[in-house]
N, C-alpha and C positions, 0 to 999 in steps of 0.2 A: 377749646383752650381756656375759655373763661371759667368753665366749671373747675378746672384744675387750680386756678388762682383762688377762686372762692373757697374751695375745699381746703387749700393750704392755709388761707387766712383763718377759716373756722378751726382748723387743727391747732394753730398757734394760740388762738383765743381760748379754746377749751383747755389746752395744756396749761396756759398761764392762770386761768381761773381755778383750775383744779389744784394747782400747786401754790397759789397765793391766797385768794379770797376764801375758797372753800376749805383750805387747810386751816384757816383761822376759825371757820364756822363749823368745825368738826363736832360731831355728836358722839361723845364717848370715845374719841379717837378715830371715828369712822369718817372718811371723806368720800363723797360720791365719785364715781368713775365717769367723768365727762367724756373721756376719749372713747369709751365703749358706746356711749350714747351716740357719738358722732359716727362711729363705724357702723352701728346698727342702722342709723338713719340713712346714711349714704347707701348702704347695701340694700335697704328696703326700697329706696327711691330709684337707684340706678342699676341695680343688679349685682350679680356675683363677681364680675371682674372688677368693678369699681370698689365693691366691698372688700375684696381680697387685697387690692393695692392699698386702700386706706388702712386696712388692718395691719399690713406689713409696716407701713410708715408710722402709724400710731404706736404699734408695738415696739418698733426699733427706737422710737423716741423715749418710750418708757424704759426699755432695756438700757439705753445710754445713760439716762438720768437716775434710775432707781434700781435697776436690776443688778444681779451679781453675775449672771451669765448672759452673754449677748445672744439674742434670738429666742429666749424662752417666752417672753411676752409677745414677740412678733409672731411666733408660731401659733399661739393661742388666738390672738386677735385676727390673724389671717384666716384661721379656720372658722371663727365666728362670722367674720365678714363674708366669706364665701358661702357658708351655710345659710345665713339670713338672706343673702342675695339670691341664692338658688331657690329657697322656699318662697320668696316674695313674688315670684312670677306666677304663682298659683292663687294669689289673693288680690282683693280689690285695694287700690292704692288710697282711697279716700277714708279708710278706716283708721281710727285712732287707737282702739283697744288692741288690735293685733300687733302693731309695733311696740306697744307697752309690754305685751306678753313676751314678744321676741326679745326685748331689752332685758326683762327680768330673767328669762331663761338663759340669755347670753351672759349676764352678770353672774348668775348661779353657776354656769359652766366654768366661767373664768375663776370663780372662787374655789371650785372643786379642783381645777387645774393648779391653782396656786397652793392649795393644801397639799396636793400630791407632790408637787415639785419643791415646795418649801418646808412644810412641816415634817413630812415623812423622811426627807433627806437629813433632817436634823434630829431624827428619832423622837419626834413628839407625836404621840398618838391620841391626843385628847380631841377626838372628832366632835363629840357632843358639845364640848366647850367652844370649839371653833364655830360650829353651826349656830349655837345660841348667842354667843357674844360678838362674833365678827361677821359671819356669812349673812344671816338673816337681816341684821340692821343695815349692812352695806347694800344688799339687794333692795331693800325697802327705800333707803335714802336715795340710791341711784334712780329708782323708778319714779320717785316723787319729783326729783329734779329733772329727770328725763322727760316727763310729761311736758314741762315748760320748754325745755330745749328742743324737743322734737317738733313742737309747733313752730318755733323760730326757724329751725332747719327746713321744715316743710315750706314755710313762707318764702325763704330764700330760694329754695329749689323751684317753686312755682312762679315766683315773680322775677327773679334775676336770671337763673340759669336756663329755664325752659324757654322764655321768649327769645333769648339769644341763639338758642339752637334752631328755632324756627326760621331765623334769618339766613342760616347757612344752607 
């Protein structure tokens, strides 16, 4: 039960940071996606079920506040959380490079999904412009911020959540 409360607090903090502080610290209009960092971190640490549920909650939060259709972000974040959690069981948990690679691929997947659902439905086919000006800078910015956030989430998981699970 403690992990649920901790993850909910992390979700709220990431959402607020993404939409306040990092919105002001944008680079060329690009804001890092802190919620996907959280979803990937939780899926990597706790597995596919936790990743799936955190993906749904984070995606619905984005859908409610920023989306035009309810469920578009939730579907993508759910898929990313499940997939990362599914793949994480095959890897060593003490690695830092692998979660960063998973985060970058997840953000890239999300950006492709956003392009397909957003740009193509509005009949904008400038894929190379989108890759060069939006997708690559956002993936890079999210990965840089994700390195720091992943270390914080990993610390919380190892020091706060895991000891409480040993008592039960």
